[in-house]
Rosetta silent file (secondary structure, phi, psi, omega in degrees, C-alpha in Angstrom):
SEQUENCE: MKNTDVIILAVQPQMLAEVLLEVKIYIHEKHLIISVAVGKSIDYLQQNLQSDTPIIRVMPNINAIVAASTTCFSISPTVKEQHKTIVATLFETIGSIIELPENLFTIFSAIGGASPAFTYLYIDSLARAAVREGIDKKMALEIAASSVLSSAKMILESNEHPWELVDQVCSPGGTTIQGVTSLQNDHFASTIYDAVSAVIAQNGTLS
SCORE:     score description
SCORE:     0.000 S_00000001
   1 L     0.000  -33.353  179.643  -10.806  -24.371  -11.425 S_00000001
   2 L   -63.116  -28.163 -175.164  -11.868  -27.653   -9.784 S_00000001
   3 L   -94.920    8.407  178.425   -8.306  -28.917  -10.049 S_00000001
   4 L  -103.211  157.630  176.739   -6.679  -25.900   -8.406 S_00000001
   5 L  -101.683  -22.546 -176.664   -5.950  -25.311   -4.728 S_00000001
   6 E  -126.385  131.103  174.555   -5.737  -21.517   -4.870 S_00000001
   7 E  -117.880  122.895  179.552   -8.162  -19.077   -6.512 S_00000001
   8 E  -104.547  121.781  178.414   -7.042  -15.452   -6.809 S_00000001
   9 E   -97.058  102.579 -177.608   -9.782  -12.858   -7.202 S_00000001
  10 L  -124.518   73.449 -178.066   -8.178   -9.887   -8.942 S_00000001
  11 L  -132.641  166.115  174.693  -11.080   -7.854  -10.317 S_00000001
  12 L   -64.894  145.083 -175.332  -12.580   -4.410   -9.858 S_00000001
  13 H   -56.880  -33.872 -179.668  -14.825   -4.294   -6.753 S_00000001
  14 H   -70.563  -14.929  178.917  -17.953   -3.581   -8.791 S_00000001
  15 H   -96.017  -10.677 -169.129  -17.360   -6.832  -10.707 S_00000001
  16 H   -64.663  -41.781 -177.938  -16.753   -9.023   -7.675 S_00000001
  17 H   -56.321  -44.992 -179.669  -20.358  -10.030   -6.912 S_00000001
  18 H   -65.964  -40.628  179.578  -20.816  -11.443  -10.402 S_00000001
  19 H   -65.207  -40.388 -179.543  -17.471  -13.247  -10.284 S_00000001
  20 H   -63.301  -34.958  177.020  -18.263  -14.796   -6.894 S_00000001
  21 H   -61.002  -38.536  179.667  -21.490  -16.254   -8.280 S_00000001
  22 H   -74.308  -39.658 -177.004  -19.463  -18.070  -10.920 S_00000001
  23 H   -70.599  -37.299 -172.113  -16.697  -19.140   -8.530 S_00000001
  24 H   -54.393  -36.795 -175.623  -18.992  -20.395   -5.774 S_00000001
  25 L   -70.450  -14.969 -178.683  -20.184  -23.456   -7.695 S_00000001
  26 L  -101.741   -8.259 -173.809  -16.607  -24.725   -7.990 S_00000001
  27 L   -66.856  132.845  171.939  -15.477  -24.192   -4.387 S_00000001
  28 L  -127.972  176.635 -169.850  -14.407  -27.288   -2.455 S_00000001
  29 L   -66.273  -17.071 -177.859  -12.956  -27.809    1.018 S_00000001
  30 L   -94.704   -3.191 -176.978   -9.326  -27.606   -0.135 S_00000001
  31 L   -73.395  141.748  167.592   -9.619  -24.252   -1.866 S_00000001
  32 E  -113.726  126.938  178.049   -7.852  -21.137   -0.617 S_00000001
  33 E   -99.802  125.903  173.982   -9.361  -17.856   -1.806 S_00000001
  34 E  -114.964  121.858 -178.431   -7.021  -14.889   -2.196 S_00000001
  35 E  -115.130  129.933  172.559   -8.756  -11.588   -2.905 S_00000001
  36 L  -114.508   19.785  178.639   -7.097   -8.389   -4.070 S_00000001
  37 L   -73.686  124.014 -176.197  -10.430   -6.635   -4.720 S_00000001
  38 L   -66.155  134.862  170.810  -10.312   -3.149   -3.204 S_00000001
  39 L    77.798    1.277 -178.653  -12.783   -2.331   -0.425 S_00000001
  40 L  -105.827  115.997 -172.675  -14.352   -5.797   -0.169 S_00000001
  41 L   -75.302  166.601  174.773  -14.059   -7.306    3.301 S_00000001
  42 H   -63.091  -38.738  178.034  -13.536  -10.914    4.309 S_00000001
  43 H   -60.133  -42.273  177.494  -17.047  -10.881    5.755 S_00000001
  44 H   -60.111  -44.441 -179.616  -18.423   -9.833    2.358 S_00000001
  45 H   -65.010  -40.895  179.295  -16.552  -12.683    0.682 S_00000001
  46 H   -63.907  -37.303  179.321  -17.766  -15.205    3.262 S_00000001
  47 H   -65.700  -25.273 -177.925  -21.361  -14.134    2.729 S_00000001
  48 H  -103.101   -1.504  175.081  -20.990  -14.834   -0.988 S_00000001
  49 L  -130.008 -170.963  172.540  -19.043  -18.093   -0.619 S_00000001
  50 L   -69.025  136.526 -173.719  -19.090  -20.900    1.928 S_00000001
  51 L   -64.027  -23.663 -178.181  -18.567  -19.354    5.364 S_00000001
  52 L   -96.271    6.235  178.885  -15.805  -21.819    6.266 S_00000001
  53 L   -67.721  128.573  175.831  -13.759  -21.227    3.087 S_00000001
  54 L   -64.193  124.150 -177.140  -10.227  -20.036    3.947 S_00000001
  55 E  -128.015  132.646  174.121   -9.973  -16.465    2.663 S_00000001
  56 E  -123.319  122.483  178.786   -6.969  -14.169    2.606 S_00000001
  57 E   -94.329  127.984 -173.543   -7.450  -10.552    1.653 S_00000001
  58 E  -127.604  141.686  172.988   -4.349   -9.019    0.076 S_00000001
  59 E  -133.068  104.577  168.710   -3.420   -5.518   -1.021 S_00000001
  60 L   -86.375  176.104  172.363   -0.230   -4.940   -3.027 S_00000001
  61 L  -124.056  176.571 -172.092    0.623   -1.561   -4.485 S_00000001
  62 H   -60.060  -23.553 -178.356    1.662   -0.326   -7.923 S_00000001
  63 H   -69.242   -1.913  171.264    5.357   -0.685   -7.128 S_00000001
  64 H   -58.195  -26.775 -179.795    4.888   -4.422   -7.710 S_00000001
  65 H   -57.034  -33.170  179.304    5.736   -3.526  -11.322 S_00000001
  66 H  -111.480   25.451  178.169    9.372   -3.111  -10.225 S_00000001
  67 L    57.485   38.284 -179.307    9.221   -5.878   -7.563 S_00000001
  68 L  -134.708   31.101  178.786    9.071   -3.297   -4.777 S_00000001
  69 E   -67.539  146.064  164.427    5.465   -3.495   -3.580 S_00000001
  70 E  -102.428  113.665 -171.014    4.548   -2.922    0.021 S_00000001
  71 E  -120.296  143.313  171.696    1.805   -5.529    0.517 S_00000001
  72 E  -125.455  160.857  175.618   -0.415   -6.460    3.444 S_00000001
  73 E  -143.548  151.319  175.489   -2.764   -9.363    4.062 S_00000001
  74 E  -130.378  154.580 -170.892   -5.544  -10.272    6.493 S_00000001
  75 E  -124.508  153.367  171.245   -7.007  -13.701    7.141 S_00000001
  76 L   -84.128  164.956 -176.110  -10.322  -15.378    7.866 S_00000001
  77 L   -60.560  -25.144 -176.266  -10.603  -17.651   10.959 S_00000001
  78 L   -89.809    1.578  179.064  -10.203  -20.868    8.937 S_00000001
  79 L   -71.896  135.962 -179.796   -6.874  -19.868    7.381 S_00000001
  80 L  -108.235  169.765 -177.783   -3.970  -22.124    8.404 S_00000001
  81 H   -58.750  -37.802 -179.659   -0.231  -21.516    8.542 S_00000001
  82 H   -65.885  -28.563  175.843    0.310  -23.296    5.243 S_00000001
  83 H   -68.573  -42.534  178.719   -2.151  -20.891    3.622 S_00000001
  84 H   -64.495  -34.914  177.802   -0.213  -17.897    4.949 S_00000001
  85 H   -64.286  -39.564  177.526    2.980  -19.458    3.645 S_00000001
  86 H   -60.160  -47.831 -179.154    1.443  -19.694    0.174 S_00000001
  87 H   -63.365  -45.025  179.426    0.519  -16.012    0.213 S_00000001
  88 H   -60.494  -43.581 -179.594    3.926  -14.956    1.534 S_00000001
  89 H   -62.438  -42.011  179.791    5.687  -17.041   -1.105 S_00000001
  90 H   -65.481  -49.715 -168.658    3.562  -15.563   -3.892 S_00000001
  91 H   -89.354  -13.920  172.578    3.750  -11.911   -2.888 S_00000001
  92 H   -70.197  -15.503  176.380    7.350  -11.777   -1.679 S_00000001
  93 H   -71.321  -15.009 -179.587    8.254  -12.143   -5.348 S_00000001
  94 H  -118.534   15.222  178.857    6.982   -8.581   -5.871 S_00000001
  95 E   141.405 -147.340 -179.502    8.283   -6.920   -2.693 S_00000001
  96 E  -101.144  156.476 -179.846    7.620   -7.060    1.043 S_00000001
  97 E  -142.243  141.948 -178.356    4.496   -8.383    2.774 S_00000001
  98 E  -136.633  142.750  176.209    3.091   -7.926    6.276 S_00000001
  99 E   -89.221  134.993  177.389    0.103   -9.441    8.091 S_00000001
 100 L  -133.741  147.000  170.054   -2.397   -7.025    9.637 S_00000001
 101 L   -62.944  148.486 -171.627   -5.735   -7.528   11.401 S_00000001
 102 H   -64.708  -24.840  179.343   -8.513   -6.604    8.993 S_00000001
 103 H   -66.553  -12.478  176.876   -9.684   -3.648   11.077 S_00000001
 104 H  -102.046    1.713 -173.336   -6.410   -1.952   10.049 S_00000001
 105 H   -64.211  -41.886 -178.457   -6.762   -2.834    6.376 S_00000001
 106 H   -68.241  -29.858  175.822   -8.357    0.433    5.289 S_00000001
 107 H   -66.872  -42.812  177.083   -5.591    2.394    7.022 S_00000001
 108 H   -60.532  -36.054 -178.656   -3.050    0.368    5.072 S_00000001
 109 H   -58.092  -27.249  178.991   -4.968    1.147    1.887 S_00000001
 110 H   -87.171  -51.278 -172.985   -3.999    4.783    2.422 S_00000001
 111 H   -85.951  -14.919  177.214   -0.436    4.589    3.737 S_00000001
 112 H  -114.243  -35.645 -175.805    0.583    1.528    1.738 S_00000001
 113 H   -89.239  -48.522 -176.723   -1.761    1.375   -1.240 S_00000001
 114 H   -89.063  -24.659 -172.243   -2.461    5.000   -2.201 S_00000001
 115 H   -61.107  -27.655  174.291    0.672    6.646   -0.853 S_00000001
 116 H   -54.531  -36.749  177.744    2.845    5.801   -3.879 S_00000001
 117 H   -63.565  -40.163  177.852    0.718    8.322   -5.798 S_00000001
 118 H   -62.790  -41.947 -177.639    1.390   10.906   -3.083 S_00000001
 119 H   -68.541  -39.949  175.705    5.111   10.121   -3.256 S_00000001
 120 H   -59.162  -42.335 -179.532    5.185   10.341   -7.052 S_00000001
 121 H   -63.996  -41.542  178.552    3.517   13.746   -6.762 S_00000001
 122 H   -62.323  -46.165  179.993    6.064   14.863   -4.152 S_00000001
 123 H   -61.771  -44.037  179.915    8.978   13.713   -6.323 S_00000001
 124 H   -64.067  -37.854  179.579    7.554   15.455   -9.369 S_00000001
 125 H   -66.624  -40.705  175.447    7.016   18.654   -7.379 S_00000001
 126 H   -59.213  -45.719 -178.067   10.626   18.605   -6.172 S_00000001
 127 H   -64.368  -42.251  179.991   11.809   18.110   -9.738 S_00000001
 128 H   -64.710  -36.106  176.218    9.587   20.901  -11.099 S_00000001
 129 H   -63.419  -38.386  178.722   10.901   23.246   -8.426 S_00000001
 130 H   -68.814  -37.774  176.583   14.429   22.388   -9.546 S_00000001
 131 H   -60.685  -41.756  178.717   13.473   22.974  -13.195 S_00000001
 132 H   -59.254  -31.534 -179.405   12.190   26.409  -12.208 S_00000001
 133 H   -90.660   -5.505  172.262   15.620   27.122  -10.740 S_00000001
 134 L   123.129    2.407  178.800   17.473   25.892  -13.841 S_00000001
 135 L   -93.366  142.734  175.236   18.030   22.104  -13.715 S_00000001
 136 L   -57.342  140.797 -174.688   16.995   19.822  -16.593 S_00000001
 137 H   -60.786  -44.584 -178.926   13.744   17.921  -15.762 S_00000001
 138 H   -60.999  -44.410  178.877   15.165   14.444  -16.359 S_00000001
 139 H   -66.352  -39.865 -179.776   18.164   15.126  -14.141 S_00000001
 140 H   -63.617  -40.772  177.710   15.955   16.759  -11.502 S_00000001
 141 H   -63.301  -41.640  179.248   13.658   13.705  -11.408 S_00000001
 142 H   -62.610  -43.236  179.857   16.641   11.389  -10.990 S_00000001
 143 H   -65.121  -47.477 -177.274   18.005   13.471   -8.123 S_00000001
 144 H   -64.438  -46.834 -179.025   14.629   13.793   -6.375 S_00000001
 145 H   -64.243  -41.149  179.123   13.704   10.109   -6.749 S_00000001
 146 H   -64.173  -38.813  179.111   17.134    8.957   -5.593 S_00000001
 147 H   -65.887  -41.490  177.630   16.936   11.236   -2.561 S_00000001
 148 H   -64.637  -42.465  179.414   13.489    9.886   -1.599 S_00000001
 149 H   -61.051  -46.141 -178.455   14.711    6.305   -2.027 S_00000001
 150 H   -71.746  -31.315  177.123   17.779    6.842    0.155 S_00000001
 151 H   -67.303  -40.177  175.825   15.772    8.760    2.757 S_00000001
 152 H   -62.991  -41.709  178.295   13.338    5.836    3.059 S_00000001
 153 H   -61.633  -39.027  179.393   16.297    3.477    3.426 S_00000001
 154 H   -61.954  -44.660  179.678   17.681    5.712    6.181 S_00000001
 155 H   -64.572  -41.672 -177.382   14.436    5.527    8.159 S_00000001
 156 H   -70.534  -30.054 -170.927   14.196    1.743    7.774 S_00000001
 157 H  -109.674  -15.592 -175.162   17.807    1.029    8.694 S_00000001
 158 H   -88.089  -17.568 -175.909   18.946    3.749   11.118 S_00000001
 159 L    61.674   20.846  175.900   16.416    3.016   13.920 S_00000001
 160 L  -105.057  147.950  177.825   16.113    6.775   14.423 S_00000001
 161 L   -67.418  142.878  179.855   12.825    8.666   14.553 S_00000001
 162 H   -51.580  -38.863 -179.411   12.135   10.709   11.401 S_00000001
 163 H   -68.730  -29.783  174.636   12.105   13.942   13.381 S_00000001
 164 H   -64.399  -38.645  178.027   15.542   13.123   14.819 S_00000001
 165 H   -68.653  -38.481  175.251   16.784   12.786   11.256 S_00000001
 166 H   -57.087  -46.745 -178.466   15.117   16.082   10.331 S_00000001
 167 H   -62.434  -33.701 -179.783   16.967   17.748   13.202 S_00000001
 168 H   -67.921  -31.378 -179.496   20.267   16.258   12.034 S_00000001
 169 H   -81.733  -27.377 -175.765   19.860   17.836    8.589 S_00000001
 170 L   -89.800   99.481  174.368   18.739   21.210    9.954 S_00000001
 171 L   -81.852  149.829 -178.612   21.731   23.210   11.191 S_00000001
 172 L   -55.462  127.958  179.282   21.031   26.342   13.238 S_00000001
 173 L    69.315   11.395 -175.138   20.410   29.288   10.936 S_00000001
 174 L   -87.223 -169.924 -175.427   21.008   27.032    7.916 S_00000001
 175 L   -81.472  -40.248 -173.698   19.209   26.545    4.643 S_00000001
 176 H   -64.974  -38.317 -179.232   17.292   23.311    5.342 S_00000001
 177 H   -63.026  -28.700  176.589   15.504   24.664    8.414 S_00000001
 178 H   -65.671  -42.077  177.793   14.138   27.449    6.208 S_00000001
 179 H   -67.644  -40.168 -179.838   12.560   24.876    3.898 S_00000001
 180 H   -64.671  -45.105  179.967   11.230   22.801    6.795 S_00000001
 181 H   -67.885  -31.852  175.385    9.592   25.772    8.498 S_00000001
 182 H   -63.436  -43.560  176.688    8.123   26.847    5.146 S_00000001
 183 H   -61.480  -42.444  179.457    6.509   23.392    4.802 S_00000001
 184 H   -64.525  -42.702  179.158    5.182   23.614    8.346 S_00000001
 185 H   -62.523  -29.408  179.961    3.772   27.107    7.754 S_00000001
 186 L   -93.294   15.024  173.016    1.996   25.759    4.660 S_00000001
 187 L    62.832   41.723 -179.055    0.431   22.915    6.675 S_00000001
 188 H   -56.806  -50.336 -176.334    2.414   20.130    4.992 S_00000001
 189 H   -64.384  -45.690 -177.366    1.713   17.547    7.739 S_00000001
 190 H   -68.045  -27.710  175.613   -2.007   18.311    8.071 S_00000001
 191 H   -65.453  -40.825  176.588   -2.375   18.130    4.279 S_00000001
 192 H   -64.751  -44.109  178.515   -0.994   14.566    4.388 S_00000001
 193 H   -56.722  -44.204 -178.617   -3.339   13.707    7.273 S_00000001
 194 H   -65.150  -37.929  179.733   -6.280   14.964    5.217 S_00000001
 195 H   -64.851  -42.742  178.160   -5.201   12.963    2.157 S_00000001
 196 H   -62.665  -44.519  179.120   -5.012    9.752    4.212 S_00000001
 197 H   -61.990  -37.301 -179.877   -8.445   10.439    5.705 S_00000001
 198 H   -65.445  -40.749  177.797   -9.889   11.042    2.222 S_00000001
 199 H   -63.404  -45.726 -178.557   -8.605    7.665    0.990 S_00000001
 200 H   -63.011  -41.497 -179.877  -10.026    5.875    4.030 S_00000001
 201 H   -63.739  -42.902  179.166  -13.405    7.597    3.625 S_00000001
 202 H   -67.048  -37.472  178.139  -13.628    6.632   -0.050 S_00000001
 203 H   -58.318  -37.644 -179.958  -12.584    3.075    0.760 S_00000001
 204 H   -64.025  -25.158 -179.949  -15.583    2.842    3.085 S_00000001
 205 L   -77.247  -13.528 -178.350  -17.953    3.551    0.203 S_00000001
 206 L   -92.729   -9.065 -175.041  -16.718    0.435   -1.626 S_00000001
 207 L   -67.596    0.000    0.000  -17.536   -2.045    1.161 S_00000001
């Protein structure tokens, strides 16, 4: 550890205090600390290490497994551009990465970190609905997942607001508007809002 320039802390949050005690004795002025421990702030890390140690807090998501993570990072005041370059170089190998101020980190934990689980659930629900109507589950999953993937691509590349795209799919008196209004009647949007709030609230208990 003494001969390294970068130390990555990738442990469960309840284990971090013990790990920091071991790491602290090896820290020198050239070290960069990268933490992917959920719910542990930069301030917490500084209190358990030297206060001037450059620290970058990073959160990838599970889609890193297929090199498609949406990752964010926040920095301590002593972090330099070359440190940010190191993090970008490391984490761009598993997807995209964006810098955010740390006060927005817990929001990202919901819409970037936890949301893949919500999306998996949505895809599975679409597929199960199709199975109920007569399509094979494997084929239904492929169709649903492909549709979600292409819809995300449409939002990222079309520069149109999602609701404008919704309106384009919904013809007057057509079939899609029936599904959209059914989702609205069943409080689809507010259910998502509540799920995001629940993630953020739980994240606060880990600090």
